[in-house]
C-alpha positions as CSV (number, residue, x, y, z in Angstrom):
1,M,-15.8,-17.7,-8.7
2,N,-14.8,-19.6,-5.6
3,P,-13.9,-18.0,-2.3
4,P,-10.3,-18.4,-1.1
5,A,-9.4,-21.4,1.1
6,R,-9.8,-20.8,4.9
7,S,-7.6,-23.6,6.0
8,L,-5.1,-26.2,4.7
9,P,-6.7,-29.5,3.7
10,D,-5.9,-32.6,5.8
11,G,-3.1,-34.8,4.7
12,L,-0.4,-32.2,4.0
13,R,3.1,-32.2,5.3
14,S,5.5,-29.3,5.7
15,V,8.3,-29.6,3.1
16,R,10.2,-26.3,3.1
17,R,10.4,-23.0,4.8
18,S,11.7,-19.8,3.2
19,G,14.2,-17.6,4.9
20,D,12.9,-14.5,6.7
21,F,12.0,-11.5,4.5
22,T,11.7,-7.8,5.5
23,E,10.3,-4.8,3.6
24,E,13.8,-4.3,2.2
25,S,14.6,-7.9,1.4
26,V,11.3,-9.3,0.0
27,P,12.0,-10.7,-3.5
28,T,10.5,-8.7,-6.3
29,A,8.7,-11.9,-7.5
30,L,6.6,-12.0,-4.3
31,L,5.4,-8.4,-4.9
32,A,4.1,-9.3,-8.4
33,D,1.3,-11.9,-9.2
34,H,2.7,-15.4,-9.0
35,A,1.5,-18.9,-8.1
36,T,2.7,-22.1,-6.6
37,K,2.8,-25.4,-8.5
38,D,0.0,-27.8,-8.6
39,G,-0.2,-29.7,-5.3
40,S,1.9,-27.1,-3.4
41,W,0.2,-25.1,-0.6
42,G,1.7,-22.4,1.5
43,L,1.3,-20.4,4.7
44,V,2.5,-16.8,4.9
45,H,3.6,-16.2,8.5
46,V,4.1,-12.6,9.7
47,E,6.5,-12.4,12.6
48,S,6.3,-8.7,13.1
49,G,4.6,-5.7,11.3
50,R,1.9,-5.8,8.7
51,L,1.7,-7.4,5.2
52,A,-1.0,-7.1,2.7
53,Y,-1.9,-10.4,1.1
54,R,-4.0,-10.3,-2.1
55,V,-5.5,-13.2,-4.1
56,T,-5.8,-12.0,-7.7
57,D,-6.6,-15.2,-9.6
58,P,-9.7,-14.9,-11.8
59,R,-10.8,-18.4,-10.5
60,R,-11.3,-16.9,-7.0
61,A,-13.3,-14.0,-5.7
62,A,-11.1,-10.9,-5.2
63,F,-9.6,-11.2,-1.7
64,E,-7.3,-8.9,0.3
65,T,-6.3,-9.1,4.0
66,V,-3.7,-7.6,6.2
67,L,-1.6,-10.2,7.9
68,T,-0.1,-9.6,11.3
69,P,1.4,-11.8,14.0
70,E,-2.0,-11.8,15.6
71,S,-4.1,-12.5,12.5
72,G,-2.8,-16.0,11.7
73,P,-1.1,-17.0,8.4
74,G,-2.3,-16.3,4.9
75,I,-3.2,-19.4,3.0
76,I,-1.7,-20.0,-0.5
77,E,-3.6,-22.4,-2.7
78,P,-1.9,-24.4,-5.5
79,T,-1.8,-22.6,-8.8
80,I,-3.8,-19.6,-7.5
81,R,-2.3,-16.2,-8.4
82,H,-1.5,-13.9,-5.5
83,H,1.0,-11.3,-4.2
84,V,2.1,-9.5,-1.0
85,E,2.9,-5.9,-0.2
86,P,4.7,-4.8,3.0
87,L,2.8,-2.1,4.9
88,G,5.8,-0.5,6.6
89,P,8.4,-2.5,8.6
90,V,7.7,-6.2,8.4
91,R,9.3,-9.6,8.9
92,F,7.7,-12.7,7.4
93,H,8.4,-16.2,5.9
94,V,6.5,-18.7,3.9
95,E,6.1,-22.4,4.8
96,F,5.3,-24.8,2.0
97,F,3.3,-28.0,2.2
98,R,2.5,-31.0,-0.1
99,T,0.3,-34.1,0.2
100,T,1.8,-37.0,2.1
101,D,1.3,-39.5,-0.7
C-alpha cells in the first residue's frame, strides 16, 4: 500500500471550485466513500470549523486527518476512495485540478 499524497503534482491547473458546504448542507455523497475521475485532483479547503478527512481506498494506507483553517487543505488523489465527516459546525469547499496538457 502506498501512503497518501502530501502535495499536488506539478503541472496542474485549477478547473473548478465547489460552492461552500456546511455541516447541514454537505452532500450525502461526500459523506460516503467516493472518488474523483482519473486525472482529477482536489483540495478540500476548510474555511471554519473542523472536518474529518479519511482516505479509505485499499490502494493506500489507511489515513485520517482533521482539517481546519490552520491545517492546510486535504489532498484528493485521482480515483482514490475517500470521504469527509463534519466535526461540529464547519464551512468548506473543494477545488478541482487537472493537468495542463
